[in-house]
C-alpha positions as CSV (number, residue, x, y, z in Angstrom):
1,V,1.8,-17.8,50.5
2,P,2.5,-21.0,52.5
3,A,5.7,-20.4,54.4
4,A,7.4,-21.2,57.7
5,A,10.1,-19.6,59.7
6,Q,11.7,-22.0,62.1
7,M,13.0,-20.3,65.3
8,A,14.3,-21.6,68.6
9,A,12.8,-20.7,72.0
10,E,15.4,-17.9,72.6
11,E,14.4,-16.3,69.3
12,K,10.8,-15.5,70.4
13,R,11.4,-11.8,69.8
14,V,11.8,-12.3,66.1
15,A,8.7,-11.5,63.9
16,H,8.1,-12.4,60.3
17,S,5.6,-11.9,57.5
18,V,5.5,-13.4,54.0
19,V,3.2,-12.0,51.3
20,R,3.0,-12.2,47.5
21,D,2.8,-9.0,45.4
22,S,-0.2,-9.6,43.2
23,K,1.0,-7.3,40.5
24,T,4.6,-8.7,40.1
25,G,4.3,-12.2,41.6
26,D,7.3,-11.4,43.8
27,T,7.4,-13.0,47.2
28,I,8.2,-10.5,50.0
29,I,9.6,-11.7,53.3
30,K,9.9,-9.3,56.3
31,L,12.0,-10.3,59.3
32,V,12.5,-8.3,62.5
33,N,15.0,-9.1,65.2
34,C,14.1,-7.3,68.4
35,T,16.9,-8.8,70.4
36,N,20.4,-7.6,71.2
37,L,21.9,-10.9,69.7
38,P,22.4,-12.1,66.1
39,V,19.7,-14.6,65.1
40,E,19.7,-17.2,62.3
41,V,16.3,-18.1,61.0
42,S,15.3,-20.8,58.5
43,V,12.8,-19.9,55.8
44,N,10.9,-22.5,53.9
45,L,8.4,-21.2,51.2
46,N,6.9,-24.6,50.7
47,D,6.4,-23.9,47.0
48,G,8.0,-27.1,45.7
49,S,10.5,-25.3,43.5
50,Q,14.2,-26.2,43.5
51,A,15.2,-23.3,41.3
52,L,17.2,-20.4,42.5
53,R,15.5,-17.1,42.5
54,Q,16.9,-13.6,42.2
55,A,16.4,-11.7,45.5
56,S,17.1,-8.2,46.9
57,I,17.9,-8.1,50.6
58,T,17.5,-4.8,52.3
59,T,18.6,-4.4,56.0
60,L,18.0,-1.6,58.4
61,K,20.0,-2.1,61.6
62,G,20.1,-0.1,64.8
63,G,22.8,-0.2,67.4
64,K,20.5,-0.3,70.4
65,P,16.8,0.5,71.2
66,G,16.1,4.2,71.0
67,D,18.7,4.9,68.4
68,V,18.0,8.1,66.4
69,N,18.9,8.6,62.8
70,K,21.6,11.3,62.7
71,N,23.6,11.9,59.5
72,D,22.3,8.7,58.0
73,N,23.9,6.4,60.6
74,L,20.8,4.2,60.3
75,A,20.7,4.1,56.5
76,P,19.5,0.8,55.0
77,T,21.9,-1.4,53.0
78,T,20.8,-3.5,50.0
79,E,22.4,-6.6,48.4
80,T,21.4,-9.1,45.8
81,A,21.5,-12.9,46.1
82,E,20.2,-16.0,44.5
83,L,18.0,-17.9,47.0
84,A,16.3,-21.3,46.9
85,S,12.8,-21.8,48.3
86,S,14.4,-22.9,51.6
87,F,17.3,-20.9,53.0
88,T,18.7,-19.5,56.3
89,Q,19.1,-15.8,57.0
90,Q,21.3,-14.2,59.5
91,L,19.6,-11.3,61.4
92,K,21.8,-8.7,63.0
93,P,20.7,-7.4,66.5
94,Y,17.9,-4.9,66.4
95,S,17.4,-5.3,62.6
96,F,14.6,-5.2,60.0
97,V,15.2,-7.2,56.8
98,I,13.1,-7.2,53.7
99,I,13.7,-10.0,51.1
100,R,12.1,-9.5,47.8
101,M,12.3,-12.7,45.6
102,K,11.5,-12.7,41.9
């Protein structure tokens, strides 16, 4: 899947992966913010489509490095959205985000 994530120099501790599910055709974007600051990333799927696509966005966020899950304090949250092939995503500090686009 041709894709790009644009990040400034101070965001070097942000990782990303973009794959396509061969069974469903869904595009799956994974973003990890390893910093203690919120980060905004730009995602461009370069697919030429202008149509909005249904997406589920699941976020797992820790408070600080070394946090341990007690009483589901680190439970993931999921929301739905309509996203274009180019969009920005806000990443909370110490977070892992999975975006699954139909």
